[in-house]
C-alpha positions in Angstrom: 0.0 0.0 0.0 1.4 3.4 -1.0 1.7 5.6 2.1 0.7 8.7 0.0 -2.8 7.4 -0.3 -3.3 6.3 3.3 -5.2 9.4 4.4 -7.5 9.2 1.4 -8.2 5.5 2.0 -8.9 6.2 5.7 -11.4 9.0 4.8 -13.0 6.7 2.2 -13.3 3.8 4.7 -14.7 6.2 7.4 -17.4 7.4 4.9 -18.2 3.9 4.0 -18.5 2.9 7.6 -20.9 5.8 8.3 -23.0 4.9 5.2 -23.2 1.3 6.4 -24.3 2.4 9.9 -27.1 4.5 8.4 -28.2 1.7 6.1 -28.3 -0.7 9.1 -30.4 1.7 11.1 -32.8 2.2 8.2 -33.1 -1.5 7.5 -33.7 -2.2 11.2 -36.5 0.4 11.3 -38.0 -1.1 8.1 -37.8 -4.6 9.5 -39.6 -3.5 12.7 -42.4 -1.9 10.7 -42.8 -5.1 8.6 -42.9 -7.2 11.8 -45.6 -5.0 13.2 -47.6 -5.1 9.9 -47.2 -8.9 9.8 -48.5 -9.2 13.4 -51.6 -7.1 12.5 -52.2 -9.1 9.3 -51.9 -12.4 11.2 -54.3 -11.3 13.9 -56.8 -10.1 11.2 -56.3 -13.4 9.4 -57.0 -15.3 12.6 -60.2 -13.3 13.2 -61.4 -14.1 9.7 -60.5 -17.8 10.0 -62.2 -17.9 13.4 -65.4 -16.3 12.0 -65.5 -19.0 9.3 -64.9 -21.7 11.8 -61.6 -22.8 10.3 -59.5 -22.5 13.5 -59.4 -25.4 15.9 -59.8 -24.3 19.5 -56.7 -24.9 21.6 -57.1 -26.7 24.9 -54.0 -25.1 26.3 -54.4 -21.3 26.0 -50.8 -20.7 27.1 -49.5 -22.0 23.7 -51.0 -19.0 21.9 -48.9 -15.9 22.1 -50.8 -12.6 22.7 -47.7 -10.6 23.5 -47.6 -12.1 26.9 -44.1 -13.3 26.1 -45.1 -17.0 26.8 -43.9 -18.1 23.4 -41.8 -16.7 20.6 -44.3 -17.3 17.8 -45.6 -14.4 15.7 -47.6 -16.3 13.2 -50.6 -18.6 13.3 -50.6 -21.6 11.1 -53.6 -23.7 10.4 -53.7 -27.1 8.7 -56.4 -29.4 7.3 -56.6 -33.1 7.8 -54.6 -33.6 4.6 -51.8 -31.3 5.7 -49.9 -32.8 8.6 -46.9 -31.1 10.2 -43.9 -33.3 9.8 
């Protein structure tokens, strides 16, 4: 590496580092918004499925997460008799 360009390279790397930090913050905010939107859509989907009688009632209510931090699930998955979880 030529020592004449060390200062320029350092400035370039610092600028790139700053841009990457800004991109990370932006993507983190976007991811959070998408997670919130997914949660709302899944709750609405569950309401619709419940209204049409497509959701089986769970005997153990502690398995369903309602932001009570009991489980880590954020999605509700329903299956029919032909679709078995493997």
